[in-house]
C-alpha positions in Angstrom: 79.5 30.1 154.4 79.8 33.4 152.6 76.9 35.2 151.0 78.5 34.8 147.5 78.7 31.0 147.9 75.2 30.8 149.2 74.0 32.7 146.2 75.8 30.4 143.9 74.4 27.3 145.6 70.9 28.8 145.4 71.3 29.5 141.7 72.4 25.9 141.1 69.4 24.7 143.1 67.1 26.7 140.8 68.8 25.3 137.7 68.8 21.7 138.9 65.2 20.8 137.8 65.9 22.1 134.3 69.3 20.3 134.2 67.7 17.0 135.2 64.9 17.5 132.7 67.4 18.2 129.8 69.6 15.3 130.9 66.6 12.8 131.0 64.8 14.1 127.9 67.7 15.2 125.6 71.2 14.3 126.7 70.6 10.6 127.7 68.6 9.6 124.5 71.2 11.5 122.4 74.1 9.6 123.9 72.3 6.3 123.6 71.6 7.0 119.9 75.2 7.9 119.2 76.3 4.6 120.9 73.7 2.6 119.0 74.9 4.1 115.7 78.2 2.3 116.1 76.5 -1.1 116.5 74.7 -3.5 114.1 71.6 -3.7 116.3 68.6 -5.0 114.6 65.5 -7.1 115.3 67.3 -10.3 114.3 70.7 -10.0 116.1 72.2 -8.7 119.3 74.2 -5.5 119.3 77.8 -5.9 118.1 80.3 -3.0 117.8 80.9 -2.3 114.1 82.7 1.1 114.4 82.1 3.4 111.5 80.5 0.7 109.2 77.0 2.2 109.5 78.3 5.7 108.5 80.2 4.2 105.6 77.0 2.6 104.3 75.2 6.0 104.5 77.4 7.7 101.9 76.0 6.2 98.8 74.7 8.0 95.6 71.1 7.1 96.7 71.5 8.7 100.1 73.2 11.7 98.6 70.0 12.2 96.5 68.0 11.9 99.8 70.1 14.6 101.4 69.8 16.9 98.4 66.1 16.4 98.2 65.8 17.2 101.9 67.6 20.5 101.5 65.6 21.4 98.4 62.3 20.6 100.1 63.3 22.6 103.1 64.5 25.5 101.1 61.3 25.9 99.1 59.0 25.3 102.0 60.7 27.7 104.3 61.1 30.4 101.6 57.5 30.3 100.6 56.3 30.3 104.2 58.4 33.4 104.9 57.4 35.3 101.8 53.7 34.6 102.2 53.9 35.1 106.0 55.5 38.6 105.6 53.0 39.5 102.9 50.1 38.4 105.1 51.4 40.2 108.1 51.8 43.4 106.1 48.3 43.0 104.9 46.9 42.4 108.4 49.0 45.3 109.8 47.7 47.9 107.3 44.2 49.2 106.7 43.9 47.9 103.1 41.1 46.1 101.3 41.3 42.3 101.7 42.7 42.3 105.3 39.6 40.7 106.8 39.6 38.0 104.1 43.2 37.1 104.6 42.7 36.9 108.3 39.9 34.4 107.8 42.0 32.4 105.3 44.9 32.3 107.8 43.0 30.5 110.5 42.0 27.1 109.1 45.4 25.5 109.4 45.3 26.3 113.1 41.7 25.3 113.6 42.0 22.0 111.8 44.2 19.3 113.4 47.3 18.7 111.4 46.6 15.1 110.4 43.0 15.9 109.3 44.4 18.9 107.3 46.9 16.6 105.6 44.2 14.0 104.8 42.1 16.8 103.3 45.0 17.8 101.0 45.4 14.1 100.1 41.8 14.0 98.9 42.1 17.2 96.9 45.2 15.8 95.2 43.4 12.6 94.2 43.3 12.2 90.4 39.8 10.6 90.2 37.7 12.6 92.6 40.0 15.3 93.8 38.9 18.9 93.6 42.2 20.2 92.1 42.2 17.7 89.2 38.5 18.3 88.7 38.9 22.1 88.4 41.8 21.7 86.0 39.7 19.5 83.7 36.7 21.7 84.0 38.6 24.8 82.8 40.4 22.9 80.1 43.9 23.0 81.5 44.3 19.2 81.3 42.6 16.5 79.2 42.2 13.9 81.9 42.6 13.1 85.6 45.9 14.2 87.2 47.1 12.0 90.0 49.4 14.5 91.7 50.7 12.0 94.4 51.4 9.3 91.8 54.0 11.3 89.9 57.3 12.1 91.4 57.5 15.7 90.3 54.0 16.7 91.2 54.1 14.7 94.5 57.2 16.6 95.6 55.5 20.0 95.0 52.2 18.7 96.5 54.0 18.0 99.8 55.7 21.5 99.7 52.3 23.2 99.2 50.8 21.3 102.1 53.7 22.1 104.4 53.4 25.8 103.4 49.7 25.8 104.1 50.3 24.4 107.6 53.2 26.7 108.5 52.1 30.1 107.1 49.8 31.0 110.0 52.6 30.8 112.6 54.9 32.9 110.4 52.2 35.4 109.7 51.3 36.0 113.4 55.0 36.1 114.4 55.8 38.7 111.7 52.6 40.7 112.6 53.8 40.8 116.2 57.2 42.1 115.1 55.6 44.8 112.9 53.2 46.0 115.6 56.2 46.5 117.9 57.7 49.1 115.5 57.1 52.7 116.9 54.4 54.5 114.9 56.4 57.7 115.1 58.7 56.4 112.4 55.9 55.9 110.0 54.3 59.2 110.8 57.6 61.0 110.2 58.2 59.2 106.9 54.6 59.9 105.8 55.1 63.6 106.7 58.2 63.6 104.5 56.1 62.2 101.6 57.3 58.6 101.7 55.1 56.1 99.9 53.8 52.9 101.3 56.4 50.7 99.6 59.2 53.1 100.6 58.1 52.9 104.2 58.0 49.1 104.1 61.5 48.9 102.5 63.2 51.5 104.7 61.4 51.1 108.0 59.4 47.8 108.3 61.8 45.4 106.7 65.1 46.5 108.4 63.4 46.5 111.8 61.9 43.0 111.5 65.1 41.4 110.3 65.8 39.8 113.7 62.3 38.3 113.7 62.8 37.1 110.2 66.0 35.3 111.0 64.6 33.8 114.2 61.4 32.6 112.5 63.4 31.3 109.5 65.6 29.2 111.8 62.6 27.8 113.8 60.8 27.0 110.5 63.9 25.5 109.0 64.4 23.1 111.9 60.7 22.1 112.0 60.6 21.6 108.2 63.8 19.7 108.1 62.4 17.3 110.7 58.9 17.2 109.2 57.6 13.7 109.1 53.8 13.8 109.2 53.1 15.6 106.0 55.2 13.4 103.7 54.3 10.2 105.4 50.6 10.7 105.3 50.5 12.0 101.7 53.1 9.7 100.0 55.0 7.6 102.5 58.1 8.8 100.7 56.9 7.7 97.2 56.4 7.4 94.4 59.7 5.5 93.9 61.3 7.5 96.7 60.8 10.9 95.0 59.5 12.5 98.2 61.8 10.6 100.6 63.6 13.0 102.9 66.2 12.2 105.5 63.6 11.8 108.3 61.5 9.4 106.2 64.6 7.4 105.2 65.6 7.2 108.9 62.2 5.9 109.8 62.1 3.4 107.0 65.6 2.1 108.0 65.2 2.0 111.8 61.5 1.2 112.1 60.4 -0.2 108.8 63.5 -2.5 108.2 64.3 -2.9 111.9 68.0 -1.9 111.3 68.3 0.1 114.4 72.1 0.7 114.2 71.9 2.1 110.6 68.8 4.2 111.5 70.6 5.6 114.5 73.5 6.7 112.3 71.1 8.5 110.0 69.5 10.2 113.1 73.0 11.3 114.2 73.6 12.8 110.8 70.3 14.8 111.0 71.3 16.0 114.4 74.7 17.2 113.1 73.0 19.1 110.2 70.6 20.8 112.6 73.5 21.6 115.0 75.3 23.4 112.2 72.1 25.4 111.4 71.8 26.4 115.0 75.4 27.5 115.2 75.0 29.7 112.1 71.8 31.1 113.6 73.5 32.0 116.9 76.4 33.6 115.0 74.2 35.7 112.8 72.0 36.8 115.7 75.1 37.7 117.8 76.4 39.9 115.0 73.0 41.6 114.7 72.9 42.2 118.4 76.4 43.8 118.4 75.4 45.9 115.4 72.3 47.2 117.2 74.3 48.0 120.3 76.7 50.0 118.3 
């Protein structure tokens, strides 16, 4: 046996545990879900092959609204998390007044367990004894109690705000790490040339953290697109489906209504969307890497 062949076999031996893990945890369930999506499996009947029938039932005006709502919810949640996270990281990275306060305000979402934090927001959104409604009435912005989670428009934005509150700390720390990796010589040279703080941020900080922004945006997008806990605990997709996203609709179909075949078809569609996002991410990062090499 040649040395090259021995090295190849040794490399495969090292990869084997990871391959087995991926096969057992990811590949096998994914294949089973795809197969299940072509059946009419439910709690009341055995699985019969129905072909594309489950996918044909998906594409209705109602589900189109669910898809659109999911993208809108994801867009605003991710955008706000990135903007606030970059601002917070800039504040923590610079010796400016308010840095210690923002550092303290950044920690609670990490200290408090997610479910408890979501329940806390649910109490604050309550129209009868919630803090937000009480403050609005006290300062004369509204005449009576505001039940934020009982109205479709306010419930939607309430879930967005809660998701942003939970996700901002991770984005902030990630952006802060990227900013602290920038060589200080660049800032000193710019300062010597008379460049102001905003100019240094726009010309030095922002361009050099673009790869971190893209990576964090993609990770946040995937997590937000698949977010279940926040909406389920606050509204369960209500009122009248105004906060129902694709993951909530999939759960209601597969688990709530016991229509496993239709639920699996919805899960496959979510997987396809996320695969497209991932491919776009890899394409963008590949172009950025080539540009840096040049």
